[in-house]
C-alpha positions in Angstrom: 61.4 206.5 -84.9 63.9 204.4 -83.1 66.4 207.3 -82.7 63.6 209.5 -81.3 62.6 206.8 -78.8 66.2 206.1 -77.8 66.9 209.8 -77.1 63.7 210.2 -75.1 64.4 207.0 -73.1 68.0 208.2 -72.4 66.9 211.7 -71.2 64.0 210.3 -69.1 66.1 207.7 -67.4 68.8 210.2 -66.7 66.2 212.4 -64.9 65.0 209.3 -63.0 68.6 208.5 -61.9 68.8 212.0 -60.2 65.9 211.2 -57.7 67.4 211.3 -54.2 67.1 208.5 -51.6 64.7 210.6 -49.5 62.6 211.5 -52.6 62.6 207.8 -53.7 61.4 206.6 -50.2 58.6 209.2 -50.1 57.6 208.3 -53.7 57.4 204.6 -52.8 55.1 205.3 -49.9 52.9 207.6 -52.0 52.7 204.9 -54.8 51.7 202.3 -52.2 48.8 204.5 -50.9 47.7 205.5 -54.4 48.0 202.1 -55.8 46.0 200.3 -53.1 43.3 203.0 -53.4 43.1 202.6 -57.2 43.0 198.8 -57.0 40.2 199.0 -54.4 38.2 201.3 -56.7 38.8 199.2 -59.8 37.9 196.0 -57.9 34.7 197.5 -56.6 33.6 198.7 -60.1 34.4 195.3 -61.6 32.8 193.3 -58.8 36.0 191.5 -58.0 36.5 190.5 -54.4 40.2 189.5 -54.8 41.6 190.7 -58.1 44.9 189.3 -59.4 47.3 192.2 -59.4 50.7 192.1 -61.1 53.4 194.4 -59.7 56.9 194.5 -61.1 59.9 193.9 -58.7 62.0 197.1 -59.0 65.5 197.2 -60.6 68.0 200.0 -60.9 66.4 203.4 -60.3 62.8 202.3 -61.0 60.2 203.5 -58.5 60.3 201.1 -55.6 57.1 199.0 -55.7 57.9 196.8 -52.7 55.7 198.8 -50.3 52.9 198.6 -52.8 53.3 194.8 -53.0 53.2 194.6 -49.2 50.2 196.8 -49.0 48.2 194.9 -51.6 49.0 191.6 -49.9 48.0 193.0 -46.5 44.6 193.9 -48.1 44.1 190.4 -49.3 44.7 190.9 -53.0 46.4 188.1 -54.9 49.8 189.5 -56.0 51.7 188.0 -59.0 55.1 189.1 -60.3 56.0 189.0 -64.0 58.4 186.4 -65.3 60.2 187.2 -68.5 61.1 184.4 -70.9 61.9 186.2 -74.2 62.1 189.7 -75.6 59.0 190.8 -77.5 57.0 187.9 -76.0 54.3 188.0 -73.4 55.1 187.8 -69.7 54.0 184.9 -67.5 52.7 186.0 -64.1 53.4 183.8 -61.0 52.1 184.0 -57.4 54.1 186.0 -54.9 53.6 186.5 -51.2 55.9 188.9 -49.3 58.7 186.9 -47.8 58.8 184.3 -50.7 62.2 183.7 -52.1 62.8 184.9 -55.6 65.1 183.4 -58.2 67.2 185.1 -60.9 65.6 184.7 -64.2 67.4 184.4 -67.6 67.6 188.2 -67.9 68.9 188.7 -64.3 65.5 189.8 -62.9 64.2 188.6 -59.6 61.2 186.4 -60.3 59.0 183.8 -58.6 60.2 180.2 -59.1 58.5 178.0 -61.7 56.8 176.0 -59.0 54.6 179.0 -58.2 51.1 179.1 -59.8 50.8 181.1 -63.0 47.7 183.4 -63.3 46.5 186.0 -65.7 46.2 189.3 -63.9 43.2 191.6 -63.8 45.4 194.6 -63.1 49.0 195.2 -64.2 51.4 197.8 -62.7 54.0 198.4 -65.4 57.4 200.0 -65.2 58.4 202.5 -67.9 61.1 204.9 -69.0 58.8 207.8 -70.1 55.0 208.5 -70.4 52.6 211.1 -71.7 49.2 212.2 -70.6 47.5 210.3 -73.5 48.4 207.1 -71.8 51.4 206.0 -73.9 54.5 204.6 -72.3 58.0 204.2 -73.5 59.5 201.1 -72.1 63.0 199.8 -72.3 62.8 198.6 -75.9 61.9 195.0 -75.5 58.2 195.3 -76.3 57.3 192.9 -73.5 54.4 194.8 -71.9 53.0 195.6 -75.3 53.1 191.9 -76.3 51.6 191.0 -72.9 48.7 193.4 -73.1 48.0 192.5 -76.8 47.7 188.8 -75.7 45.6 189.4 -72.6 43.2 192.1 -73.6 41.2 190.0 -76.1 40.8 187.3 -73.4 39.6 189.4 -70.5 39.3 192.9 -69.0 42.8 194.0 -68.0 43.6 197.4 -66.5 47.2 198.6 -67.2 48.7 201.2 -64.8 52.0 202.8 -65.6 54.2 203.6 -62.5 56.7 206.4 -62.7 58.2 209.4 -61.1 56.5 212.6 -62.3 59.9 213.7 -63.7 59.5 210.9 -66.3 56.6 212.7 -68.0 57.1 213.7 -71.6 55.0 216.0 -73.8 54.6 213.3 -76.3 55.7 209.7 -76.5 56.2 208.5 -80.1 54.0 205.5 -80.9 53.9 202.7 -83.3 50.9 200.4 -84.2 51.8 197.7 -81.7 52.0 200.1 -78.7 49.4 199.4 -76.1 47.8 202.4 -74.3 47.7 202.5 -70.5 44.5 202.9 -68.6 46.1 205.0 -65.8 49.4 206.5 -64.8 50.4 206.6 -61.2 53.1 209.0 -60.0 54.2 210.2 -56.6 52.1 213.3 -57.2 48.9 212.1 -58.9 46.8 209.5 -60.6 46.4 210.4 -64.2 43.5 209.2 -66.3 44.6 209.5 -69.9 42.7 212.0 -72.1 
C-alpha cells in the first residue's frame, strides 16, 4: 500500500508542478470565488452566521489559497490557519486576519503565533497531493488531516473540503481504515460532491 501511495503522490505532485504561473493565478481566483460561495451555502444550511473556517497557507506548488483567505475575511467569516505540532497528530487552529504576521513553525510552515486564539473550525479547506471522486485524498504522508478530522468529527459537525488543481485527480486513491473522507472537493474547474 505504501509503495502505491508513494508512486501516486509522486506522479500527482509532478503534474501539479507543471501548472504555469498564469494558470496558477487564474486557479487561485476561481478557488476564492468557489470557496466563498460554498462556505456561504454551508453556513446558511447549518444556521451559522459566522462559521470558523480553516484555510491552509500555501507552500511549494500548492494551489494558492491567499485570495480565498482574503475573500472569506472580507465577508466577515472567522478565518483560522492550521498549526502543526507533530506528525500523525491533530492540528491546532489559530485566528488569522489578513495582514497578521506569521511565524515559522517547527516544520518550517508559516503559522499564526501562539498568542492567537485557538478555535475548532466548522469548515476545513485541506491541501492534498491527489484525490478521487469518492472523496478520498492522498496527503503528504503525515496523516495530520486524518488525525485532525478523526478528533473533531465526534465533537461537532465539521465539513472537510479538499483543494486541488483538476490535474491532481486520480481514478482511485488507495485507502486505509484511518483515512477520513472529504465532504467536497474544490478545483479550479468545479465543486465535486463525492458519490
